[in-house]
Biopython code that builds the backbone (N, CA, C, O; Angstrom):
import numpy as np
from Bio.PDB.StructureBuilder import StructureBuilder

atoms = [
    (1, "MET", "N", (-10.426, -25.712, 1.647)),
    (1, "MET", "CA", (-9.243, -25.282, 0.927)),
    (1, "MET", "C", (-8.076, -25.280, 1.894)),
    (1, "MET", "O", (-8.160, -24.729, 2.992)),
    (2, "THR", "N", (-7.001, -25.893, 1.477)),
    (2, "THR", "CA", (-5.814, -25.925, 2.316)),
    (2, "THR", "C", (-4.667, -25.204, 1.629)),
    (2, "THR", "O", (-4.431, -25.362, 0.431)),
    (3, "ARG", "N", (-3.972, -24.421, 2.409)),
    (3, "ARG", "CA", (-2.840, -23.676, 1.864)),
    (3, "ARG", "C", (-1.652, -24.597, 1.626)),
    (3, "ARG", "O", (-0.840, -24.354, 0.733)),
    (4, "GLY", "N", (-1.552, -25.652, 2.423)),
    (4, "GLY", "CA", (-0.472, -26.612, 2.253)),
    (4, "GLY", "C", (0.676, -26.391, 3.211)),
    (4, "GLY", "O", (0.717, -25.404, 3.946)),
    (5, "SER", "N", (1.591, -27.312, 3.189)),
    (5, "SER", "CA", (2.801, -27.197, 3.995)),
    (5, "SER", "C", (3.978, -27.016, 3.040)),
    (5, "SER", "O", (3.852, -27.251, 1.838)),
    (6, "ARG", "N", (5.102, -26.605, 3.573)),
    (6, "ARG", "CA", (6.272, -26.337, 2.731)),
    (6, "ARG", "C", (6.669, -27.547, 1.885)),
    (6, "ARG", "O", (7.198, -27.374, 0.787)),
    (7, "SER", "N", (6.428, -28.751, 2.364)),
    (7, "SER", "CA", (6.851, -29.947, 1.636)),
    (7, "SER", "C", (6.031, -30.185, 0.373)),
    (7, "SER", "O", (6.410, -31.016, -0.452)),
    (8, "ARG", "N", (4.923, -29.480, 0.203)),
    (8, "ARG", "CA", (4.062, -29.704, -0.961)),
    (8, "ARG", "C", (4.367, -28.794, -2.140)),
    (8, "ARG", "O", (3.630, -28.807, -3.126)),
    (9, "PHE", "N", (5.419, -28.014, -2.066)),
    (9, "PHE", "CA", (5.722, -27.064, -3.134)),
    (9, "PHE", "C", (6.811, -27.586, -4.036)),
    (9, "PHE", "O", (7.843, -28.070, -3.571)),
    (10, "ARG", "N", (6.572, -27.483, -5.347)),
    (10, "ARG", "CA", (7.619, -27.811, -6.302)),
    (10, "ARG", "C", (8.666, -26.722, -6.220)),
    (10, "ARG", "O", (8.397, -25.631, -5.717)),
    (11, "ALA", "N", (9.840, -27.008, -6.706)),
    (11, "ALA", "CA", (10.928, -26.037, -6.658)),
    (11, "ALA", "C", (10.469, -24.708, -7.267)),
    (11, "ALA", "O", (10.010, -24.662, -8.409)),
    (12, "VAL", "N", (10.597, -23.655, -6.505)),
    (12, "VAL", "CA", (10.231, -22.320, -6.976)),
    (12, "VAL", "C", (11.469, -21.720, -7.611)),
    (12, "VAL", "O", (12.504, -21.595, -6.956)),
    (13, "ARG", "N", (11.376, -21.348, -8.874)),
    (13, "ARG", "CA", (12.511, -20.730, -9.556)),
    (13, "ARG", "C", (12.475, -19.229, -9.312)),
    (13, "ARG", "O", (12.192, -18.443, -10.216)),
    (14, "SER", "N", (12.765, -18.849, -8.078)),
    (14, "SER", "CA", (12.675, -17.435, -7.724)),
    (14, "SER", "C", (13.694, -16.593, -8.466)),
    (14, "SER", "O", (13.507, -15.384, -8.600)),
    (15, "SER", "N", (14.774, -17.205, -8.956)),
    (15, "SER", "CA", (15.769, -16.428, -9.696)),
    (15, "SER", "C", (15.160, -15.804, -10.946)),
    (15, "SER", "O", (15.630, -14.762, -11.403)),
    (16, "THR", "N", (14.123, -16.421, -11.507)),
    (16, "THR", "CA", (13.487, -15.838, -12.687)),
    (16, "THR", "C", (12.739, -14.559, -12.336)),
    (16, "THR", "O", (12.529, -13.708, -13.201)),
    (17, "PHE", "N", (12.335, -14.413, -11.078)),
    (17, "PHE", "CA", (11.658, -13.188, -10.638)),
    (17, "PHE", "C", (12.652, -12.069, -10.352)),
    (17, "PHE", "O", (12.258, -10.937, -10.072)),
    (18, "LEU", "N", (13.940, -12.389, -10.424)),
    (18, "LEU", "CA", (14.972, -11.405, -10.109)),
    (18, "LEU", "C", (15.852, -11.091, -11.319)),
    (18, "LEU", "O", (16.940, -10.539, -11.162)),
    (19, "ALA", "N", (15.395, -11.437, -12.522)),
    (19, "ALA", "CA", (16.170, -11.229, -13.750)),
    (19, "ALA", "C", (15.763, -9.907, -14.403)),
    (19, "ALA", "O", (14.743, -9.840, -15.089)),
    (20, "THR", "N", (16.553, -8.866, -14.192)),
    (20, "THR", "CA", (16.221, -7.540, -14.733)),
    (20, "THR", "C", (16.289, -7.487, -16.250)),
    (20, "THR", "O", (15.670, -6.613, -16.857)),
    (21, "ALA", "N", (17.027, -8.403, -16.882)),
    (21, "ALA", "CA", (17.163, -8.388, -18.334)),
    (21, "ALA", "C", (15.982, -9.051, -19.043)),
    (21, "ALA", "O", (15.870, -8.967, -20.266)),
    (22, "HIS", "N", (15.111, -9.701, -18.295)),
    (22, "HIS", "CA", (13.967, -10.374, -18.917)),
    (22, "HIS", "C", (13.041, -9.327, -19.534)),
    (22, "HIS", "O", (12.685, -8.359, -18.862)),
    (23, "PRO", "N", (12.642, -9.497, -20.799)),
    (23, "PRO", "CA", (11.855, -8.465, -21.485)),
    (23, "PRO", "C", (10.525, -8.145, -20.805)),
    (23, "PRO", "O", (10.132, -6.979, -20.762)),
    (24, "ARG", "N", (9.829, -9.134, -20.279)),
    (24, "ARG", "CA", (8.553, -8.852, -19.609)),
    (24, "ARG", "C", (8.689, -8.831, -18.094)),
    (24, "ARG", "O", (7.896, -8.182, -17.412)),
    (25, "GLY", "N", (9.678, -9.528, -17.563)),
    (25, "GLY", "CA", (9.822, -9.633, -16.119)),
    (25, "GLY", "C", (10.750, -8.612, -15.494)),
    (25, "GLY", "O", (10.874, -8.559, -14.270)),
    (26, "GLY", "N", (11.415, -7.788, -16.322)),
    (26, "GLY", "CA", (12.363, -6.807, -15.796)),
    (26, "GLY", "C", (11.771, -5.858, -14.773)),
    (26, "GLY", "O", (12.365, -5.678, -13.711)),
    (27, "PRO", "N", (10.622, -5.240, -15.042)),
    (27, "PRO", "CA", (10.023, -4.342, -14.049)),
    (27, "PRO", "C", (9.663, -5.062, -12.755)),
    (27, "PRO", "O", (9.808, -4.500, -11.669)),
    (28, "LYS", "N", (9.199, -6.296, -12.864)),
    (28, "LYS", "CA", (8.872, -7.084, -11.673)),
    (28, "LYS", "C", (10.144, -7.358, -10.871)),
    (28, "LYS", "O", (10.146, -7.271, -9.643)),
    (29, "ALA", "N", (11.219, -7.689, -11.576)),
    (29, "ALA", "CA", (12.497, -7.951, -10.910)),
    (29, "ALA", "C", (12.986, -6.711, -10.171)),
    (29, "ALA", "O", (13.442, -6.810, -9.032)),
    (30, "ARG", "N", (12.894, -5.548, -10.807)),
    (30, "ARG", "CA", (13.337, -4.316, -10.142)),
    (30, "ARG", "C", (12.508, -4.052, -8.886)),
    (30, "ARG", "O", (13.040, -3.559, -7.891)),
    (31, "PHE", "N", (11.228, -4.370, -8.918)),
    (31, "PHE", "CA", (10.369, -4.216, -7.740)),
    (31, "PHE", "C", (10.904, -5.077, -6.596)),
    (31, "PHE", "O", (11.108, -4.574, -5.491)),
    (32, "PHE", "N", (11.131, -6.363, -6.844)),
    (32, "PHE", "CA", (11.589, -7.258, -5.781)),
    (32, "PHE", "C", (13.007, -6.926, -5.325)),
    (32, "PHE", "O", (13.303, -7.022, -4.134)),
    (33, "LEU", "N", (13.880, -6.543, -6.237)),
    (33, "LEU", "CA", (15.250, -6.163, -5.863)),
    (33, "LEU", "C", (15.256, -4.940, -4.952)),
    (33, "LEU", "O", (16.114, -4.827, -4.076)),
    (34, "ALA", "N", (14.309, -4.024, -5.147)),
    (34, "ALA", "CA", (14.237, -2.814, -4.323)),
    (34, "ALA", "C", (13.923, -3.125, -2.865)),
    (34, "ALA", "O", (14.128, -2.280, -1.994)),
    (35, "PHE", "N", (13.425, -4.334, -2.588)),
    (35, "PHE", "CA", (13.105, -4.729, -1.213)),
    (35, "PHE", "C", (14.168, -5.643, -0.628)),
    (35, "PHE", "O", (13.945, -6.277, 0.403)),
    (36, "GLY", "N", (15.328, -5.717, -1.283)),
    (36, "GLY", "CA", (16.458, -6.435, -0.723)),
    (36, "GLY", "C", (16.665, -7.857, -1.211)),
    (36, "GLY", "O", (17.624, -8.511, -0.801)),
    (37, "PHE", "N", (15.791, -8.350, -2.074)),
    (37, "PHE", "CA", (16.029, -9.680, -2.632)),
    (37, "PHE", "C", (17.214, -9.595, -3.579)),
    (37, "PHE", "O", (17.488, -8.538, -4.147)),
    (38, "SER", "N", (17.922, -10.720, -3.752)),
    (38, "SER", "CA", (19.135, -10.711, -4.559)),
    (38, "SER", "C", (19.243, -11.992, -5.385)),
    (38, "SER", "O", (18.926, -13.075, -4.894)),
    (39, "PRO", "N", (19.692, -11.873, -6.641)),
    (39, "PRO", "CA", (19.929, -13.077, -7.447)),
    (39, "PRO", "C", (20.987, -13.988, -6.825)),
    (39, "PRO", "O", (21.015, -15.188, -7.100)),
    (40, "ALA", "N", (21.854, -13.419, -5.988)),
    (40, "ALA", "CA", (22.897, -14.206, -5.338)),
    (40, "ALA", "C", (22.338, -15.068, -4.204)),
    (40, "ALA", "O", (23.002, -16.003, -3.755)),
    (41, "ALA", "N", (21.123, -14.762, -3.739)),
    (41, "ALA", "CA", (20.502, -15.523, -2.648)),
    (41, "ALA", "C", (19.039, -15.806, -2.986)),
    (41, "ALA", "O", (18.142, -15.321, -2.297)),
    (42, "PRO", "N", (18.786, -16.593, -4.051)),
    (42, "PRO", "CA", (17.407, -16.832, -4.472)),
    (42, "PRO", "C", (16.565, -17.577, -3.443)),
    (42, "PRO", "O", (15.336, -17.505, -3.478)),
    (43, "GLU", "N", (17.216, -18.290, -2.528)),
    (43, "GLU", "CA", (16.457, -19.034, -1.521)),
    (43, "GLU", "C", (15.657, -18.110, -0.605)),
    (43, "GLU", "O", (14.616, -18.515, -0.087)),
    (44, "ALA", "N", (16.120, -16.883, -0.397)),
    (44, "ALA", "CA", (15.351, -15.919, 0.422)),
    (44, "ALA", "C", (14.030, -15.582, -0.268)),
    (44, "ALA", "O", (12.994, -15.464, 0.388)),
    (45, "MET", "N", (14.070, -15.430, -1.567)),
    (45, "MET", "CA", (12.853, -15.147, -2.331)),
    (45, "MET", "C", (11.929, -16.367, -2.313)),
    (45, "MET", "O", (10.717, -16.230, -2.149)),
    (46, "THR", "N", (12.502, -17.544, -2.479)),
    (46, "THR", "CA", (11.718, -18.774, -2.444)),
    (46, "THR", "C", (10.965, -18.899, -1.125)),
    (46, "THR", "O", (9.760, -19.153, -1.116)),
    (47, "GLU", "N", (11.668, -18.724, -0.020)),
    (47, "GLU", "CA", (11.043, -18.840, 1.307)),
    (47, "GLU", "C", (9.966, -17.778, 1.510)),
    (47, "GLU", "O", (8.914, -18.064, 2.081)),
    (48, "ALA", "N", (10.219, -16.575, 1.053)),
    (48, "ALA", "CA", (9.233, -15.499, 1.210)),
    (48, "ALA", "C", (7.969, -15.792, 0.400)),
    (48, "ALA", "O", (6.859, -15.558, 0.879)),
    (49, "LEU", "N", (8.132, -16.301, -0.818)),
    (49, "LEU", "CA", (6.976, -16.592, -1.663)),
    (49, "LEU", "C", (6.133, -17.729, -1.098)),
    (49, "LEU", "O", (4.905, -17.645, -1.094)),
    (50, "ILE", "N", (6.774, -18.783, -0.625)),
    (50, "ILE", "CA", (6.030, -19.881, -0.007)),
    (50, "ILE", "C", (5.356, -19.395, 1.269)),
    (50, "ILE", "O", (4.193, -19.710, 1.522)),
    (51, "GLY", "N", (6.086, -18.628, 2.072)),
    (51, "GLY", "CA", (5.520, -18.087, 3.310)),
    (51, "GLY", "C", (4.327, -17.184, 3.055)),
    (51, "GLY", "O", (3.404, -17.121, 3.866)),
    (52, "HIS", "N", (4.347, -16.490, 1.935)),
    (52, "HIS", "CA", (3.240, -15.609, 1.568)),
    (52, "HIS", "C", (1.952, -16.404, 1.427)),
    (52, "HIS", "O", (0.889, -15.929, 1.829)),
    (53, "LEU", "N", (2.026, -17.593, 0.869)),
    (53, "LEU", "CA", (0.833, -18.418, 0.695)),
    (53, "LEU", "C", (0.431, -19.128, 1.987)),
    (53, "LEU", "O", (-0.743, -19.110, 2.355)),
    (54, "ILE", "N", (1.370, -19.744, 2.669)),
    (54, "ILE", "CA", (0.995, -20.584, 3.809)),
    (54, "ILE", "C", (0.912, -19.814, 5.122)),
    (54, "ILE", "O", (0.434, -20.346, 6.124)),
    (55, "GLY", "N", (1.375, -18.566, 5.125)),
    (55, "GLY", "CA", (1.275, -17.763, 6.337)),
    (55, "GLY", "C", (-0.162, -17.319, 6.589)),
    (55, "GLY", "O", (-1.032, -17.483, 5.733)),
    (56, "GLU", "N", (-0.397, -16.770, 7.740)),
    (56, "GLU", "CA", (-1.749, -16.373, 8.135)),
    (56, "GLU", "C", (-2.109, -14.942, 7.753)),
    (56, "GLU", "O", (-3.248, -14.530, 7.971)),
    (57, "ARG", "N", (-1.187, -14.177, 7.196)),
    (57, "ARG", "CA", (-1.448, -12.756, 6.943)),
    (57, "ARG", "C", (-1.976, -12.459, 5.553)),
    (57, "ARG", "O", (-2.339, -11.317, 5.268)),
    (58, "SER", "N", (-2.029, -13.441, 4.692)),
    (58, "SER", "CA", (-2.531, -13.237, 3.328)),
    (58, "SER", "C", (-3.941, -13.791, 3.194)),
    (58, "SER", "O", (-4.277, -14.824, 3.773)),
    (59, "ALA", "N", (-4.755, -13.090, 2.426)),
    (59, "ALA", "CA", (-6.087, -13.591, 2.079)),
    (59, "ALA", "C", (-5.921, -14.539, 0.896)),
    (59, "ALA", "O", (-5.304, -14.174, -0.105)),
    (60, "VAL", "N", (-6.457, -15.735, 0.999)),
    (60, "VAL", "CA", (-6.288, -16.743, -0.038)),
    (60, "VAL", "C", (-7.657, -17.164, -0.562)),
    (60, "VAL", "O", (-8.586, -17.414, 0.206)),
    (61, "ARG", "N", (-7.759, -17.236, -1.889)),
    (61, "ARG", "CA", (-8.983, -17.728, -2.528)),
    (61, "ARG", "C", (-8.593, -18.727, -3.598)),
    (61, "ARG", "O", (-7.439, -18.775, -4.023)),
    (62, "THR", "N", (-9.547, -19.517, -4.027)),
    (62, "THR", "CA", (-9.296, -20.477, -5.098)),
    (62, "THR", "C", (-10.012, -20.033, -6.360)),
    (62, "THR", "O", (-11.003, -19.304, -6.311)),
    (63, "ASP", "N", (-9.494, -20.484, -7.483)),
    (63, "ASP", "CA", (-10.071, -20.176, -8.784)),
    (63, "ASP", "C", (-9.740, -21.359, -9.700)),
    (63, "ASP", "O", (-8.823, -22.130, -9.419)),
    (64, "VAL", "N", (-10.477, -21.491, -10.772)),
    (64, "VAL", "CA", (-10.186, -22.522, -11.769)),
    (64, "VAL", "C", (-9.933, -21.816, -13.093)),
    (64, "VAL", "O", (-10.775, -21.062, -13.582)),
    (65, "VAL", "N", (-8.750, -22.074, -13.669)),
    (65, "VAL", "CA", (-8.361, -21.478, -14.947)),
    (65, "VAL", "C", (-7.960, -22.609, -15.883)),
    (65, "VAL", "O", (-7.057, -23.388, -15.576)),
    (66, "HIS", "N", (-8.631, -22.698, -17.021)),
    (66, "HIS", "CA", (-8.363, -23.754, -18.007)),
    (66, "HIS", "C", (-8.418, -25.145, -17.369)),
    (66, "HIS", "O", (-7.622, -26.025, -17.698)),
    (67, "GLY", "N", (-9.363, -25.324, -16.461)),
    (67, "GLY", "CA", (-9.547, -26.619, -15.828)),
    (67, "GLY", "C", (-8.580, -26.938, -14.711)),
    (67, "GLY", "O", (-8.658, -28.020, -14.129)),
    (68, "ARG", "N", (-7.665, -26.029, -14.390)),
    (68, "ARG", "CA", (-6.672, -26.261, -13.333)),
    (68, "ARG", "C", (-6.985, -25.380, -12.128)),
    (68, "ARG", "O", (-7.223, -24.181, -12.274)),
    (69, "ARG", "N", (-6.985, -25.968, -10.960)),
    (69, "ARG", "CA", (-7.285, -25.228, -9.740)),
    (69, "ARG", "C", (-6.077, -24.409, -9.297)),
    (69, "ARG", "O", (-4.949, -24.902, -9.266)),
    (70, "ARG", "N", (-6.338, -23.151, -8.956)),
    (70, "ARG", "CA", (-5.275, -22.242, -8.518)),
    (70, "ARG", "C", (-5.602, -21.630, -7.162)),
    (70, "ARG", "O", (-6.767, -21.470, -6.797)),
    (71, "LEU", "N", (-4.565, -21.298, -6.439)),
    (71, "LEU", "CA", (-4.678, -20.543, -5.194)),
    (71, "LEU", "C", (-4.131, -19.150, -5.457)),
    (71, "LEU", "O", (-3.046, -19.008, -6.019)),
    (72, "ILE", "N", (-4.866, -18.124, -5.059)),
    (72, "ILE", "CA", (-4.432, -16.742, -5.227)),
    (72, "ILE", "C", (-4.329, -16.135, -3.830)),
    (72, "ILE", "O", (-5.312, -16.080, -3.091)),
    (73, "ALA", "N", (-3.138, -15.685, -3.483)),
    (73, "ALA", "CA", (-2.899, -15.089, -2.167)),
    (73, "ALA", "C", (-2.579, -13.613, -2.334)),
    (73, "ALA", "O", (-1.780, -13.240, -3.193)),
    (74, "GLU", "N", (-3.201, -12.772, -1.513)),
    (74, "GLU", "CA", (-2.918, -11.341, -1.529)),
    (74, "GLU", "C", (-2.646, -10.879, -0.103)),
    (74, "GLU", "O", (-3.395, -11.183, 0.825)),
    (75, "GLY", "N", (-1.558, -10.141, 0.044)),
    (75, "GLY", "CA", (-1.205, -9.633, 1.355)),
    (75, "GLY", "C", (0.250, -9.234, 1.417)),
    (75, "GLY", "O", (0.924, -9.165, 0.389)),
    (76, "PRO", "N", (0.747, -8.968, 2.630)),
    (76, "PRO", "CA", (2.131, -8.515, 2.787)),
    (76, "PRO", "C", (3.128, -9.648, 2.539)),
    (76, "PRO", "O", (2.888, -10.803, 2.891)),
    (77, "LEU", "N", (4.240, -9.284, 1.928)),
    (77, "LEU", "CA", (5.326, -10.229, 1.666)),
    (77, "LEU", "C", (6.508, -9.855, 2.543)),
    (77, "LEU", "O", (6.967, -8.714, 2.512)),
    (78, "ALA", "N", (7.004, -10.804, 3.321)),
    (78, "ALA", "CA", (8.202, -10.565, 4.132)),
    (78, "ALA", "C", (9.395, -10.402, 3.195)),
    (78, "ALA", "O", (9.590, -11.208, 2.285)),
    (79, "THR", "N", (10.195, -9.355, 3.421)),
    (79, "THR", "CA", (11.340, -9.082, 2.546)),
    (79, "THR", "C", (12.618, -8.944, 3.371)),
    (79, "THR", "O", (12.554, -8.709, 4.577)),
    (80, "PRO", "N", (13.775, -9.088, 2.728)),
    (80, "PRO", "CA", (15.047, -8.977, 3.449)),
    (80, "PRO", "C", (15.260, -7.633, 4.137)),
    (80, "PRO", "O", (15.913, -7.579, 5.180)),
    (81, "ASP", "N", (14.721, -6.537, 3.574)),
    (81, "ASP", "CA", (14.963, -5.235, 4.211)),
    (81, "ASP", "C", (13.928, -4.891, 5.285)),
    (81, "ASP", "O", (13.974, -3.804, 5.860)),
    (82, "GLY", "N", (12.996, -5.810, 5.559)),
    (82, "GLY", "CA", (12.037, -5.608, 6.637)),
    (82, "GLY", "C", (10.726, -4.952, 6.240)),
    (82, "GLY", "O", (9.754, -5.003, 6.993)),
    (83, "ARG", "N", (10.688, -4.338, 5.069)),
    (83, "ARG", "CA", (9.415, -3.778, 4.620)),
    (83, "ARG", "C", (8.515, -4.912, 4.140)),
    (83, "ARG", "O", (8.996, -6.007, 3.846)),
    (84, "GLU", "N", (7.223, -4.657, 4.061)),
    (84, "GLU", "CA", (6.270, -5.697, 3.679)),
    (84, "GLU", "C", (5.325, -5.185, 2.589)),
    (84, "GLU", "O", (4.193, -4.799, 2.881)),
    (85, "PRO", "N", (5.783, -5.179, 1.342)),
    (85, "PRO", "CA", (4.904, -4.717, 0.256)),
    (85, "PRO", "C", (3.743, -5.683, 0.062)),
    (85, "PRO", "O", (3.861, -6.880, 0.322)),
    (86, "ARG", "N", (2.628, -5.146, -0.395)),
    (86, "ARG", "CA", (1.469, -5.991, -0.705)),
    (86, "ARG", "C", (1.666, -6.590, -2.095)),
    (86, "ARG", "O", (1.919, -5.878, -3.067)),
    (87, "VAL", "N", (1.545, -7.915, -2.167)),
    (87, "VAL", "CA", (1.710, -8.619, -3.434)),
    (87, "VAL", "C", (0.607, -9.658, -3.609)),
    (87, "VAL", "O", (-0.081, -10.034, -2.660)),
    (88, "ARG", "N", (0.465, -10.102, -4.836)),
    (88, "ARG", "CA", (-0.421, -11.224, -5.168)),
    (88, "ARG", "C", (0.466, -12.338, -5.696)),
    (88, "ARG", "O", (1.276, -12.118, -6.596)),
    (89, "THR", "N", (0.315, -13.538, -5.139)),
    (89, "THR", "CA", (0.978, -14.716, -5.695)),
    (89, "THR", "C", (-0.106, -15.662, -6.192)),
    (89, "THR", "O", (-1.172, -15.784, -5.589)),
    (90, "VAL", "N", (0.188, -16.325, -7.297)),
    (90, "VAL", "CA", (-0.745, -17.281, -7.875)),
    (90, "VAL", "C", (-0.021, -18.623, -7.956)),
    (90, "VAL", "O", (1.078, -18.728, -8.501)),
    (91, "TRP", "N", (-0.664, -19.633, -7.401)),
    (91, "TRP", "CA", (-0.106, -20.978, -7.347)),
    (91, "TRP", "C", (-1.067, -21.939, -8.020)),
    (91, "TRP", "O", (-2.277, -21.850, -7.817)),
    (92, "GLN", "N", (-0.550, -22.842, -8.804)),
    (92, "GLN", "CA", (-1.389, -23.837, -9.477)),
    (92, "GLN", "C", (-1.103, -25.208, -8.880)),
    (92, "GLN", "O", (0.047, -25.567, -8.629)),
    (93, "TYR", "N", (-2.162, -25.959, -8.659)),
    (93, "TYR", "CA", (-1.984, -27.331, -8.189)),
    (93, "TYR", "C", (-1.304, -28.154, -9.273)),
    (93, "TYR", "O", (-1.564, -27.957, -10.460)),
    (94, "THR", "N", (-0.444, -29.062, -8.877)),
    (94, "THR", "CA", (0.201, -29.950, -9.833)),
    (94, "THR", "C", (-0.844, -30.894, -10.419)),
    (94, "THR", "O", (-1.952, -30.994, -9.891)),
    (95, "ALA", "N", (-0.506, -31.580, -11.496)),
    (95, "ALA", "CA", (-1.450, -32.467, -12.178)),
    (95, "ALA", "C", (-2.026, -33.513, -11.222)),
    (95, "ALA", "O", (-3.203, -33.862, -11.326)),
    (96, "ALA", "N", (-1.223, -34.007, -10.310)),
    (96, "ALA", "CA", (-1.698, -35.006, -9.351)),
    (96, "ALA", "C", (-2.537, -34.364, -8.243)),
    (96, "ALA", "O", (-3.228, -35.058, -7.497)),
    (97, "GLY", "N", (-2.469, -33.041, -8.146)),
    (97, "GLY", "CA", (-3.243, -32.337, -7.130)),
    (97, "GLY", "C", (-2.648, -32.362, -5.743)),
    (97, "GLY", "O", (-3.281, -31.907, -4.790)),
    (98, "THR", "N", (-1.440, -32.886, -5.610)),
    (98, "THR", "CA", (-0.833, -32.999, -4.291)),
    (98, "THR", "C", (0.195, -31.913, -4.003)),
    (98, "THR", "O", (0.598, -31.740, -2.853)),
    (99, "GLY", "N", (0.619, -31.192, -5.008)),
    (99, "GLY", "CA", (1.620, -30.143, -4.830)),
    (99, "GLY", "C", (1.155, -28.846, -5.433)),
    (99, "GLY", "O", (0.090, -28.780, -6.046)),
    (100, "ARG", "N", (1.960, -27.802, -5.258)),
    (100, "ARG", "CA", (1.648, -26.502, -5.816)),
    (100, "ARG", "C", (2.868, -25.947, -6.532)),
    (100, "ARG", "O", (4.006, -26.167, -6.117)),
    (101, "ARG", "N", (2.607, -25.212, -7.629)),
    (101, "ARG", "CA", (3.672, -24.619, -8.430)),
    (101, "ARG", "C", (3.379, -23.130, -8.571)),
    (101, "ARG", "O", (2.251, -22.745, -8.876)),
    (102, "LEU", "N", (4.385, -22.297, -8.353)),
    (102, "LEU", "CA", (4.214, -20.856, -8.480)),
    (102, "LEU", "C", (4.012, -20.475, -9.942)),
    (102, "LEU", "O", (4.786, -20.879, -10.810)),
    (103, "VAL", "N", (2.964, -19.691, -10.208)),
    (103, "VAL", "CA", (2.689, -19.200, -11.552)),
    (103, "VAL", "C", (3.215, -17.785, -11.711)),
    (103, "VAL", "O", (3.899, -17.487, -12.690)),
    (104, "THR", "N", (2.903, -16.902, -10.756)),
    (104, "THR", "CA", (3.383, -15.528, -10.828)),
    (104, "THR", "C", (3.323, -14.877, -9.450)),
    (104, "THR", "O", (2.674, -15.372, -8.528)),
    (105, "ALA", "N", (4.019, -13.758, -9.346)),
    (105, "ALA", "CA", (3.987, -12.908, -8.164)),
    (105, "ALA", "C", (4.036, -11.463, -8.672)),
    (105, "ALA", "O", (4.934, -11.103, -9.434)),
    (106, "VAL", "N", (3.081, -10.646, -8.255)),
    (106, "VAL", "CA", (3.024, -9.273, -8.735)),
    (106, "VAL", "C", (2.728, -8.296, -7.598)),
    (106, "VAL", "O", (2.114, -8.651, -6.591)),
    (107, "SER", "N", (3.173, -7.079, -7.783)),
    (107, "SER", "CA", (2.947, -6.018, -6.827)),
    (107, "SER", "C", (1.480, -5.595, -6.836)),
    (107, "SER", "O", (0.838, -5.577, -7.886)),
    (108, "LEU", "N", (0.963, -5.258, -5.674)),
    (108, "LEU", "CA", (-0.383, -4.695, -5.575)),
    (108, "LEU", "C", (-0.321, -3.213, -5.224)),
    (108, "LEU", "O", (-1.313, -2.640, -4.773)),
    (109, "THR", "N", (0.832, -2.594, -5.427)),
    (109, "THR", "CA", (1.008, -1.185, -5.041)),
    (109, "THR", "C", (0.532, -0.216, -6.114)),
    (109, "THR", "O", (0.496, 0.989, -5.866)),
    (110, "ARG", "N", (0.178, -0.685, -7.260)),
    (110, "ARG", "CA", (-0.236, 0.212, -8.339)),
    (110, "ARG", "C", (-1.634, 0.711, -8.122)),
    (110, "ARG", "O", (-2.148, 1.480, -8.934)),
]
sb = StructureBuilder()
sb.init_structure("model")
sb.init_model(0)
sb.init_chain("A")
sb.init_seg("    ")
for serial, (resi, resn, name, xyz) in enumerate(atoms, 1):
    if name == "N":
        sb.init_residue(resn, " ", resi, " ")
    sb.init_atom(name, np.array(xyz, "f"), 0.0, 1.0, " ", f" {name:<3s}", serial, name[0])
structure = sb.get_structure()
């Protein structure tokens, strides 16, 4: 199992993780905003999410859901304010199997 390099990731729409008005994603957005992420600088969230998977501090396992292979990473997430909350990110391999796409990111603090 390979975590991949930064060049293998499809564009991460991290701004969707920072939308407080989203009916289901609002609580998740408030969680990430509390650690210094900002809709005005979505690239910081993008880099942190990719780093969460390819860095050495997260435990990564594979799973197959509906016939698609996924990577699940759990561990600390680097944040703009310096704290490192524990989160789970789920990444799905692209149809060609050469790239990865972010499915979700959730807090493990509950």
